[in-house]
C-alpha positions in Angstrom: 42.5 97.3 188.8 45.4 97.8 186.4 45.0 100.7 183.9 44.1 99.5 180.4 45.8 100.8 177.2 45.0 100.5 173.6 47.5 98.7 171.3 49.1 101.8 169.8 49.6 103.5 173.2 50.9 100.2 174.8 53.5 99.8 171.9 54.5 103.5 172.3 55.0 103.1 176.0 57.3 100.0 176.0 59.1 101.0 172.7 58.2 98.2 170.4 56.3 98.2 167.1 52.5 97.4 167.2 53.2 94.4 165.0 55.3 92.8 167.7 52.5 93.2 170.3 49.9 91.9 167.8 52.1 88.8 167.2 52.5 88.2 170.9 48.8 88.5 171.5 48.1 86.0 168.7 50.7 83.6 170.2 49.1 83.9 173.7 52.2 85.5 175.1 50.2 88.6 176.1 46.7 88.7 177.4 44.4 91.3 175.8 40.7 92.1 176.2 38.8 93.9 173.4 42.1 95.3 172.0 43.2 96.6 175.4 46.3 95.6 177.4 46.6 96.0 181.1 49.7 97.9 182.4 50.4 95.0 184.8 50.5 92.7 181.8 53.0 95.0 180.0 55.1 95.1 183.2 55.1 91.3 183.3 56.2 90.8 179.7 58.5 93.8 179.5 60.0 94.0 183.1 62.8 96.4 182.0 60.4 99.0 180.4 60.0 101.0 183.6 63.7 100.9 184.4 64.7 102.1 181.0 62.0 104.8 180.9 61.5 103.9 177.2 65.0 105.1 176.4 65.2 102.5 173.7 62.1 104.0 172.1 63.6 107.5 172.3 66.8 106.3 170.6 64.9 104.6 167.8 62.7 107.7 167.3 65.8 110.0 167.1 67.5 107.7 164.5 64.2 107.5 162.6 64.1 111.3 162.4 67.7 111.7 161.3 67.5 108.8 158.9 64.4 110.1 157.2 66.2 113.3 156.3 63.6 115.5 158.1 64.5 118.3 160.3 64.1 117.7 164.1 60.7 118.9 164.9 59.3 120.2 168.2 57.7 117.0 169.3 58.0 116.8 173.1 55.0 119.0 174.0 52.0 120.3 172.1 51.2 124.0 172.1 50.2 125.6 175.4 46.6 125.9 174.3 46.3 122.2 173.4 48.3 121.1 176.5 46.0 123.1 178.8 42.9 121.5 177.2 44.3 118.0 177.7 45.2 118.8 181.3 41.7 120.1 181.9 40.2 116.9 180.4 42.4 114.8 182.5 41.6 116.9 185.6 37.9 116.2 185.0 38.6 112.4 184.7 40.7 112.6 187.9 37.9 114.4 189.7 35.4 111.7 188.6 37.7 109.0 189.9 38.2 110.7 193.2 34.4 111.0 193.6 34.0 107.3 192.8 36.8 106.3 195.1 35.4 108.4 198.0 32.0 106.6 197.5 33.6 103.2 197.5 35.7 104.0 200.5 32.7 105.2 202.5 30.8 102.0 201.5 33.7 99.7 202.5 34.0 101.5 205.9 30.2 101.1 206.5 30.3 97.4 205.6 33.4 97.0 207.9 31.5 98.5 210.8 28.5 96.2 210.1 30.8 93.2 210.1 32.5 94.3 213.3 29.1 94.6 215.0 28.1 91.1 213.8 31.5 89.6 214.8 31.1 90.8 218.4 28.5 88.1 218.9 29.8 85.5 216.5 33.5 84.4 216.7 33.2 82.6 213.4 33.2 86.0 211.7 36.6 87.1 213.1 38.6 85.7 210.1 36.4 87.9 207.9 37.1 90.9 210.0 40.8 90.3 209.8 40.6 89.9 206.1 38.7 93.2 205.6 41.1 95.1 207.9 44.2 93.7 206.1 42.7 94.6 202.7 42.1 98.1 203.8 45.6 98.6 205.1 47.0 97.3 201.8 44.7 99.5 199.6 45.3 102.6 201.7 49.1 102.1 201.9 51.4 104.9 200.8 53.6 103.0 198.3 54.5 105.2 195.3 53.0 104.5 191.9 54.9 102.4 189.5 57.0 104.3 186.8 55.1 102.6 184.0 51.8 103.8 185.4 53.1 107.4 185.7 54.4 107.3 182.1 51.1 106.1 180.8 49.3 109.0 182.5 51.9 111.4 181.2 51.4 110.1 177.6 47.7 111.1 177.8 48.8 114.7 178.4 51.6 115.0 175.8 49.9 112.9 173.0 46.5 111.8 171.8 45.5 108.5 170.3 43.5 108.3 167.0 41.5 105.3 165.7 40.4 105.4 162.0 37.2 103.9 160.8 36.5 101.6 158.9 40.1 100.5 158.7 40.7 100.2 162.4 44.2 101.8 161.9 45.6 103.6 165.0 48.2 106.3 165.5 49.5 108.8 168.0 49.4 112.6 167.6 52.4 114.2 169.2 53.8 117.7 169.6 52.4 120.4 167.3 51.5 117.9 164.5 48.1 118.2 162.8 46.1 115.0 162.6 47.0 114.6 158.9 50.8 115.0 159.6 50.6 112.4 162.4 48.7 110.0 160.3 51.2 110.3 157.4 54.1 109.8 159.8 52.5 106.7 161.0 52.4 105.3 157.5 48.7 105.7 156.8 47.4 106.3 153.3 45.1 109.2 154.2 43.6 111.4 151.5 45.0 114.9 151.1 45.9 117.5 148.5 47.3 120.9 149.5 48.0 120.2 153.1 47.2 123.9 153.9 43.4 123.9 154.3 42.4 125.0 150.8 41.4 121.9 148.8 39.2 119.9 151.3 40.5 116.5 150.2 41.5 115.7 153.8 37.9 116.3 155.1 36.8 113.6 157.6 34.2 113.0 160.2 35.2 113.1 163.9 33.0 110.5 165.5 34.2 111.1 169.0 36.8 113.3 170.9 37.8 116.9 170.8 39.9 118.7 168.2 41.4 122.1 168.0 42.2 124.2 164.9 46.0 124.9 164.6 46.3 126.1 161.1 44.4 128.7 159.0 42.0 127.3 156.5 40.6 129.1 153.4 38.0 126.4 152.9 34.8 126.9 154.9 32.7 123.9 155.7 29.0 124.2 155.7 27.0 124.5 159.0 25.5 121.1 158.3 29.0 119.5 157.8 30.3 121.1 161.1 27.2 119.8 163.0 27.9 116.3 161.6 31.4 116.5 162.9 33.4 117.1 159.7 36.8 118.8 159.9 39.9 119.3 157.8 42.6 117.0 159.2 45.4 119.2 157.9 44.1 122.2 159.9 43.3 120.5 163.3 45.1 118.6 166.0 43.7 116.2 168.5 43.0 117.5 172.0 41.7 114.1 173.3 41.7 110.6 172.0 39.7 110.5 168.7 37.7 108.2 166.5 37.7 109.4 162.9 35.7 108.2 159.9 37.5 108.5 156.6 38.4 106.3 153.7 42.1 105.4 153.1 43.8 104.4 149.9 44.0 100.7 149.6 46.5 100.7 146.7 47.9 102.6 143.7 44.5 102.7 142.0 43.3 105.0 144.7 46.1 107.5 144.2 45.1 110.2 141.7 47.4 111.4 139.0 48.8 114.8 139.8 50.9 117.5 138.1 52.8 120.2 140.0 55.9 122.3 139.8 58.6 121.7 142.4 61.9 123.5 143.1 65.3 122.0 143.3 66.3 122.3 147.0 69.7 120.7 146.7 71.9 118.4 144.6 74.1 116.3 146.8 77.0 113.9 145.9 76.4 110.6 147.7 79.4 109.2 146.0 81.5 109.6 142.8 78.8 108.0 140.7 75.7 108.8 142.7 73.7 112.0 143.2 70.8 112.9 145.5 68.3 115.2 143.8 66.1 116.9 146.5 63.0 118.6 145.3 60.5 120.5 147.4 56.9 121.0 146.5 55.0 124.3 147.1 53.2 124.5 150.5 49.9 124.7 148.6 50.4 121.6 146.5 51.8 118.4 148.0 52.5 115.2 146.0 50.4 112.3 147.3 52.1 109.0 146.5 52.8 105.5 147.9 56.2 104.3 148.9 58.0 102.6 146.0 56.2 104.5 143.2 57.8 106.6 140.4 57.2 110.0 138.9 58.2 111.7 135.7 60.4 114.8 136.1 60.7 117.5 133.4 62.8 120.5 133.1 62.5 123.1 130.4 65.0 125.9 129.5 68.2 123.8 129.4 68.5 123.7 125.6 66.5 120.6 124.8 63.6 119.8 127.2 64.6 117.1 129.7 62.2 114.5 130.9 62.9 111.2 132.8 60.8 108.8 134.9 62.5 108.1 138.2 61.7 106.2 141.4 61.0 108.2 144.6 63.5 107.5 147.4 61.6 109.3 150.1 58.9 108.4 152.5 55.3 109.5 151.8 55.3 110.7 155.5 57.2 113.8 154.3 55.3 114.6 151.2 56.8 118.0 150.5 60.4 116.8 150.3 61.0 114.5 147.4 64.3 112.6 147.1 65.7 110.8 144.0 68.9 108.7 143.7 70.5 109.0 140.3 73.6 107.3 138.9 76.1 108.6 136.5 75.7 105.6 134.2 71.9 106.0 133.8 70.9 106.5 130.2 68.3 109.2 131.1 68.8 112.8 130.1 68.0 114.1 133.6 70.9 112.0 135.0 73.2 113.4 132.3 72.2 117.0 133.1 72.6 116.4 136.8 76.2 115.1 136.5 77.0 117.9 134.0 76.0 120.3 136.8 73.4 121.9 134.6 70.7 121.5 137.3 71.2 123.8 140.3 69.3 124.8 143.4 66.2 126.9 142.6 65.5 125.2 139.3 61.8 124.6 138.5 61.0 121.0 137.9 57.7 119.6 136.6 56.5 116.5 138.5 53.9 114.2 137.0 52.6 111.0 138.6 52.8 108.8 140.5 52.8 105.5 138.7 53.7 101.9 139.6 52.6 99.1 141.9 55.9 98.4 143.6 54.2 99.1 146.9 53.6 97.4 150.2 50.4 95.5 151.1 49.0 97.7 153.8 47.2 94.7 155.4 49.9 92.1 155.2 52.0 91.5 158.4 54.4 89.1 156.6 58.1 89.7 157.2 59.7 91.8 154.5 62.9 91.0 152.5 64.4 93.8 150.4 66.9 93.2 147.7 68.6 96.2 146.0 71.5 96.7 143.6 73.2 100.1 143.5 70.7 102.9 143.0 67.9 100.3 143.2 68.2 101.2 146.9 66.3 104.4 146.2 62.8 102.9 146.0 63.7 100.3 148.5 64.6 103.1 151.0 61.2 104.5 150.4 59.6 101.2 151.3 61.7 100.6 154.4 61.0 104.1 155.8 57.2 103.5 155.2 57.5 100.1 156.9 59.3 101.7 159.9 56.7 104.4 160.1 53.7 102.1 160.0 55.1 99.8 162.7 52.8 97.1 161.3 55.5 94.6 160.0 57.3 92.6 162.7 60.6 92.1 160.9 62.4 93.1 157.7 65.8 92.6 156.1 67.8 94.4 153.5 70.3 92.7 151.2 72.2 95.4 149.2 74.5 94.5 146.3 77.1 97.0 145.1 78.6 96.5 141.7 80.8 99.7 141.8 82.9 101.5 144.4 80.2 103.7 145.7 77.4 101.1 145.4 76.6 101.3 149.1 76.4 105.1 149.1 74.1 105.2 152.2 75.8 102.4 154.1 75.9 104.3 157.4 72.2 105.0 157.3 71.5 101.3 156.9 73.8 100.4 159.8 72.0 103.0 161.9 68.7 101.4 161.1 70.1 98.0 162.1 71.5 99.4 165.4 68.2 101.1 166.3 65.7 98.4 165.3 66.0 94.9 166.7 63.7 93.6 163.9 65.8 95.0 161.1 68.7 93.1 159.5 71.2 94.6 157.0 73.6 92.7 154.9 75.7 94.5 152.2 77.4 92.5 149.4 79.9 93.4 146.7 80.1 91.8 143.3 80.9 93.4 139.9 78.7 90.8 138.2 75.0 91.6 138.6 73.8 88.1 137.8 76.3 86.3 140.0 75.8 88.9 142.8 72.0 88.4 142.6 72.3 84.6 143.1 74.8 85.2 146.0 72.4 87.7 147.6 69.5 85.2 147.5 71.7 82.4 149.0 72.4 84.8 151.9 68.7 85.7 152.3 67.7 82.0 152.2 70.0 81.3 155.1 67.7 83.3 157.3 64.6 81.4 158.6 61.2 82.2 157.2 62.1 83.4 153.7 59.2 81.5 152.0 56.7 83.2 154.3 58.1 86.7 153.4 57.1 89.4 150.9 60.2 90.1 148.7 60.9 93.4 147.0 63.6 93.6 144.4 64.9 96.8 142.7 67.9 97.5 140.5 69.2 97.0 137.0 67.1 94.7 134.8 69.7 91.9 134.8 69.9 91.9 138.6 66.1 92.0 139.0 65.5 89.1 136.7 68.2 86.8 138.2 67.2 87.7 141.8 63.5 87.1 141.2 64.1 83.7 139.6 66.4 82.7 142.5 63.9 83.8 145.2 61.1 81.8 143.6 63.4 78.8 143.3 64.2 79.2 147.0 60.5 78.8 147.9 59.0 82.4 147.7 55.6 82.4 146.0 55.5 84.4 142.7 52.7 86.5 144.0 54.9 87.5 147.0 57.8 88.5 144.7 57.7 92.2 143.6 60.2 93.7 141.1 61.2 97.1 139.8 63.8 97.6 137.2 65.5 101.1 137.5 
């Protein structure tokens, strides 16, 4: 019998997003039973997977790490302690399988002897004898295991699968990640605060499976909580596959308002008229936000106090590192101070928020179309990275209008996404006129099939946003599927 895999692990194995497998199951292209897919079925649908050894997946993962602006983490193997525990659990499972197989083997041999004895006096049973002997030779043959089967077994050692209740969301815990870190990287909207085991906001109940503490925690759970299976997700990793019970944010209303002080990590020129402001939050105070939201930044001590509301350009999966794209022609005082080089590394910056509902629908699997103009790409980038991390959306496209010389200031990153993801399309446009460029952009987007069935996200200057929204609606996109943000 072919080994059965859950959806997340099957997608991980063959290197495609879970949304693709879900769509193929719905279309009847892949057979699944109770959310599980047989390896033989994966081998039938993805015949090249074993030959490529998931090389495509590794390339995509590498580009995702680099494109997200995060440092390369130690992700191949977990700690020796966790690895030894997983090997022990798998060894127990292997011992059980060997015991079952030995019992079945002895039973088949006994039945074979009985049939041989009966066949000696009845020639009609000879075909049955030949069938049994041929089957035994086939089962006991020494052909090597298929590469895909070996890879599936190895995945159980180097990673663990987590299912969340009641949402049903699934993700993989790799390397030395905590459960919280792995969930955020997978695009889940888990609850958390400090991320260091002090606040208790990530407390959840482990329904089944084994965990191991990998980070010190100042917060002590009560004996009753521990007996009921509660643990801090930020301080523990998964040893075996887990089922965890915890509520997740369904939208902006579930994200609390926060105030913290971050530090300027770097100010980087992305072009003559564009700067990247990189803030880092304290280890004991992370910013919880949804992709596409905004925060208010404030700096004191530069003469007049400076305050400006700006869109986040980073993914919630890396909650300590906050990125913002600011243009020279912005009217905000923060932008003016940035280009006047009055803001330097080490500066303390107050962060208040988040606000805004320019966010993805976590339950929608509709294709996504993103339309950006100049630094409107900032919040769009946040949404794209979240969509890539969640692996829930089957396809998405980016149409980016530049109205100045450095308007496509991260063009190489977008082209890297397009090269790495078969389901991602990128089309840059240039037009100094925002209104005309918006209409041209929508014409290009409408040339692709399925626009009316997509969720559309538009960000940029107000003129561009208005013209693009009207054009998308005229092209057949429902108003409730058209989302806008003027920046």
